[in-house]
VOPAGU-2260 file (C-alpha; in pm, 1 decimal, decimal comma):
REM VOPAGU-2260
SITE   aa  ch    i         X         Y         Z
SITE  UNK   A    0       0,0       0,0       0,0
SITE  UNK   A    1     141,0     333,3    -100,7
SITE  UNK   A    2     101,9     613,8     147,4
SITE  UNK   A    3      63,3     866,3    -131,8
SITE  UNK   A    4    -266,9     700,1    -221,0
SITE  UNK   A    5    -393,5     687,9     133,5
SITE  UNK   A    6    -723,1     870,2     170,2
SITE  UNK   A    7    -816,1    1016,8     504,3
SITE  UNK   A    8   -1167,9    1129,4     569,8
SITE  UNK   A    9   -1199,0    1407,7     823,0
SITE  UNK   A   10   -1536,7    1468,2     979,0
SITE  UNK   A   11   -1542,9    1829,2    1107,0
SITE  UNK   A   12   -1843,0    1763,2    1331,4
SITE  UNK   A   13   -1643,2    1498,7    1519,1
SITE  UNK   A   14   -1320,2    1693,4    1552,8
SITE  UNK   A   15   -1430,9    2053,1    1608,7
SITE  UNK   A   16   -1385,6    2167,4    1969,2
SITE  UNK   A   17   -1698,2    2279,7    2150,2
SITE  UNK   A   18   -1721,9    2450,0    2484,5
SITE  UNK   A   19   -1844,5    2211,1    2750,3
SITE  UNK   A   20   -1803,0    2402,7    3074,8
SITE  UNK   A   21   -1584,8    2690,8    3188,1
SITE  UNK   A   22   -1259,5    2657,7    2995,6
SITE  UNK   A   23   -1316,0    2296,7    2894,3
SITE  UNK   A   24   -1336,4    2239,7    2520,7
SITE  UNK   A   25   -1381,8    1891,4    2375,2
SITE  UNK   A   26   -1465,6    1745,0    2038,1
SITE  UNK   A   27   -1763,4    1516,6    1982,0
SITE  UNK   A   28   -1518,7    1231,1    1927,5
SITE  UNK   A   29   -1357,9    1296,7    2266,9
SITE  UNK   A   30   -1699,0    1323,3    2434,1
SITE  UNK   A   31   -1800,3     987,4    2287,1
SITE  UNK   A   32   -1487,9     823,4    2431,9
SITE  UNK   A   33   -1551,4     979,9    2772,2
SITE  UNK   A   34   -1911,5     863,3    2767,4
SITE  UNK   A   35   -1795,0     510,7    2681,2
SITE  UNK   A   36   -1595,3     511,6    3005,8
SITE  UNK   A   37   -1883,5     675,8    3192,7
SITE  UNK   A   38   -1675,4     983,5    3276,6
SITE  UNK   A   39   -1890,9    1274,6    3392,5
SITE  UNK   A   40   -1685,0    1524,5    3189,3
SITE  UNK   A   41   -1944,2    1802,0    3238,7
SITE  UNK   A   42   -1844,2    1843,5    3603,2
SITE  UNK   A   43   -1495,0    1959,4    3503,1
SITE  UNK   A   44   -1423,9    2317,1    3405,0
SITE  UNK   A   45   -1069,8    2269,4    3272,5
SITE  UNK   A   46    -846,6    2012,1    3107,3
SITE  UNK   A   47    -614,3    1968,3    3405,2
SITE  UNK   A   48    -890,4    1840,2    3631,9
SITE  UNK   A   49   -1030,0    1612,9    3361,3
SITE  UNK   A   50    -681,7    1474,4    3289,8
SITE  UNK   A   51    -629,4    1400,2    3658,7
SITE  UNK   A   52    -953,9    1200,5    3665,5
SITE  UNK   A   53    -867,2    1014,7    3345,0
SITE  UNK   A   54    -524,6     915,8    3475,0
SITE  UNK   A   55    -681,7     725,7    3762,9
SITE  UNK   A   56    -927,4     553,7    3528,9
SITE  UNK   A   57    -652,4     463,4    3283,4
SITE  UNK   A   58    -450,5     291,7    3556,0
SITE  UNK   A   59    -744,2      56,9    3612,7
SITE  UNK   A   60    -839,3      -6,5    3250,1
SITE  UNK   A   61    -506,4      -4,3    3061,5
SITE  UNK   A   62    -703,4      71,3    2743,8
SITE  UNK   A   63    -522,3     208,2    2436,5
SITE  UNK   A   64    -813,3     433,2    2335,0
SITE  UNK   A   65    -822,8     600,7    2674,3
SITE  UNK   A   66    -442,7     626,2    2676,3
SITE  UNK   A   67    -447,4     798,7    2337,2
SITE  UNK   A   68    -715,3    1041,7    2451,4
SITE  UNK   A   69    -512,8    1119,4    2761,6
SITE  UNK   A   70    -202,9    1187,9    2549,6
SITE  UNK   A   71    -395,6    1423,9    2322,0
SITE  UNK   A   72    -555,3    1613,2    2610,3
SITE  UNK   A   73    -229,3    1636,2    2806,5
SITE  UNK   A   74     -42,5    1773,5    2506,4
SITE  UNK   A   75    -315,4    2029,6    2440,3
SITE  UNK   A   76    -322,2    2128,3    2807,7
SITE  UNK   A   77      54,7    2180,1    2803,1
SITE  UNK   A   78      47,1    2406,0    2497,2
SITE  UNK   A   79    -256,1    2603,2    2611,1
SITE  UNK   A   80    -130,2    2661,1    2965,3
SITE  UNK   A   81     247,1    2679,5    2926,5
SITE  UNK   A   82     364,2    3032,0    3001,2
SITE  UNK   A   83     565,4    3160,9    2710,3
């Protein structure tokens, strides 16, 4: 399979960030993952608090999907909150 012929379909409705609460912005795709793990994401008002909660859940589940979500959120939190 040639990578030059690889087609990637991007669904803007799944990936666009939407304000959930306070300074917490998540995409529909991220919300669906959180709902799968029964995480009450609406009670968090920022990424740091949500990440803290997810880290404890990840330790118990050892699930690659949750781990990937955690990586994405942690990286975004770092870039949004790192003082330049």
